[in-house]
C-alpha positions in Angstrom: 151.7 -84.1 92.9 153.6 -81.2 91.7 154.5 -82.9 88.5 150.8 -83.4 87.8 150.1 -80.0 88.0 152.8 -79.1 85.9 151.8 -81.4 83.1 148.1 -80.3 83.4 149.4 -76.5 83.1 151.6 -77.3 80.2 148.5 -79.3 78.4 146.3 -76.2 79.0 148.9 -73.8 77.7 149.3 -76.2 74.7 145.6 -76.5 73.8 145.3 -72.6 74.2 148.1 -72.1 71.7 146.8 -74.6 69.4 143.3 -73.0 69.7 144.5 -69.6 69.3 146.8 -70.8 66.1 143.8 -72.5 64.5 141.5 -69.3 65.0 144.0 -66.9 63.5 144.5 -69.4 60.5 140.4 -69.6 60.2 140.9 -65.8 59.8 139.6 -64.7 63.4 140.9 -61.4 64.6 143.5 -61.3 67.2 141.0 -60.5 70.0 138.6 -63.4 68.9 141.4 -65.8 68.7 142.6 -64.7 72.2 139.2 -65.4 73.5 139.0 -68.6 71.9 142.5 -69.6 73.4 141.4 -68.3 76.7 138.2 -70.6 76.7 140.3 -73.7 75.6 142.7 -72.9 78.8 139.8 -72.5 81.0 138.1 -75.6 79.6 141.3 -77.9 80.0 141.6 -76.7 83.7 137.9 -77.5 84.4 138.1 -80.9 83.0 141.3 -81.6 85.0 139.6 -80.3 88.1 136.4 -82.6 87.3 138.8 -85.7 86.7 140.5 -84.9 90.0 137.3 -84.7 92.1 135.8 -87.8 90.6 139.1 -89.7 91.3 139.2 -88.1 95.0 135.6 -89.5 95.4 136.5 -93.0 94.0 139.5 -93.6 96.1 138.3 -92.2 99.2 
């Protein structure tokens, strides 16, 4: 379980870093790029929580 949590966090951090970098390459300011990165991070965590909830419901 700890490994899964670490994997989800690493994935969220990578998605945030990529989103921030793409935003900067697109010409966004630093605050805007940070906001996009934070949004991507929160989205990955929300998606992981939704999948975990669905699996918990199906498994039992």
